[in-house]
N, C-alpha and C positions, 0 to 999 in steps of 0.2 A: 504494500500500500504506500502510495506516495502522498506527501502533503499537498494541500490545495495549491494550484498554480495561481500566481498573482499577476501574470503578464497582461491580463485584460483590465485590471483595476487602475484607477487614476494614479499617475506618478510611476507606473511600471511600463516596461516594454518587453515584448516577447523576445526571448533569446534562442538562438540556434546554436547548438553545441556541436563542434567538430573535433575529432581526436587527431592529434598530431603523433605520428609514429613513423617507422622506417619503411612502411609498405608503399609500393609505387602508386596505389590507388588513393592514398591520403590526399594528394593534391586535388583530385576531382571532388572529393567531399568538401574540402575547404572552398573551392571555386563555387560549387552549388550553394552551400550554406551562406557564403558572403553575398551572393547575388540575391538570395531569398531575403536575407536581412536588409539589404539595401532597398529592394522593391516593396517591402512591407514596413519600412521604418523601424525595423527591429535591431537587435544587437547580435553580433557574432562573438561567441566564446570559443577560444582555442585551448584545448586541454592536452598537456603532455604528461604521461604517467611514467615515472621512473620505477622500474621493477626492482625491489630490494634483494632479489636472489643473488645478485652479483656482489653483495657487500658482506660476504661470509669470511672475512679475513681478520687479521689482528687489528686492533683499534686504530693505529696510525695509518695503516693501509686502507682500512675502511673509510676513514675520514677523507683521505685523498681521492678515493674512488667515488665517494658521494659528491664531493666538490666537482669532480670532472663530469659526473652524470648530470649535475645541476647546470653546469656550463654548457653541456651538449643540449640539454632541454631548452635552455634560454636561447641558444643560438638557433635552434630549429624553430622555436616560436617566433623569434625576431624575424627570421627569414620569411616565414609565412605571413606574419603581420605586415611586413614591408610590401609584399606582393599584394595583399588585400588593400592596403592604403593606396598603392599605385593603380591597381586595376579597377577598384570599386569605389574608393574614396571614403571608406568608413574606418573607424578606429576599433579594432577588436579588443576584447578583454583577454588577457593571457593568464593561464593558470598552470602551475606545476604541482603535481601531487606525487607521493611515493606510495606504492602498494601494488596490488593486483589490478590490472586495468578495469575489469568489469566492476569490481568492488568500489574503486575510486570514482568511476562514472556514476554509479548509484549514489555514492555519498555527495558528490557535487550537485547532482540533481536534487537531492533532499536539502542540501544547504542553500541552494539558490533557487528560490521558488519562481523566478522569472524564466528559467529554462523550460521551454515547452516542446522543443523538437530536437531530437538527436539525429544528426546526419552522418551516415557512414557510406563508404563506397565499396562496391564489390569488385574484387580483382577478377581479371579475365584470364588468368593463367591456369595451368593444369593443376596447380596446388590448391585450388579452391578459391572461394570468395574472400578469404582473409579471416583472421582470428576473431575479430569483433562481430562481423556478419555471421560467422559460424556460431558464435555464442548466442546471437539473437535467434538464429534458426533452431538452435538446440533447446532442449528442455531445461528449465530451471534458471536460465540466465536472461530471461526477458527483461527489458527495461520498462520502467513505470510510466514512460511518456511515449508518444508516437515516435517511430523511427522511420526515417526516409533513407532508403538504400539506393545510391546512385551507381549505375554501371560505369566502370572505369573507362570504357571505350567511347563515351560520349564526347563529342567535340565541344569546343567553347560555344559555337553557335547553337548547338543542340541544348547545352546547359542554359544559355540565355533564354531560349524559347520556353524552356520548362520552368525556370525560376520566376 
């Protein structure tokens, strides 16, 4: 159960959430979500989740690895944010969390009651649609808000016409 969404109440704007990761389809999700946010006077939220499995080392090494992971996350978010600013002219909200991606997405949705749509992109490769789309399609990992799944192979023009 998710808390009530506030995006339609006075002083609130509907937010579109896109996940930044190292999948090739990620860019398509950001492109679609940013255009939807622009066309509906909404807000784009970009989330990068650092998975803590990599930090199972001695304390000093763990601290360095965590700092490097945060720097990588910030660089990825900044890169996508700059592209959104340039292409669409909106200022995205940038969020970094540490944990399991599906759990952190759920927590962010619960924490920010203006997030109303999760936008994911499905990969076109042989390895399947991608880990998050696979989680949505699987049992028990459904998200508590509507999820828009964008095919990776849509062109910019096709995305424009759909957004």
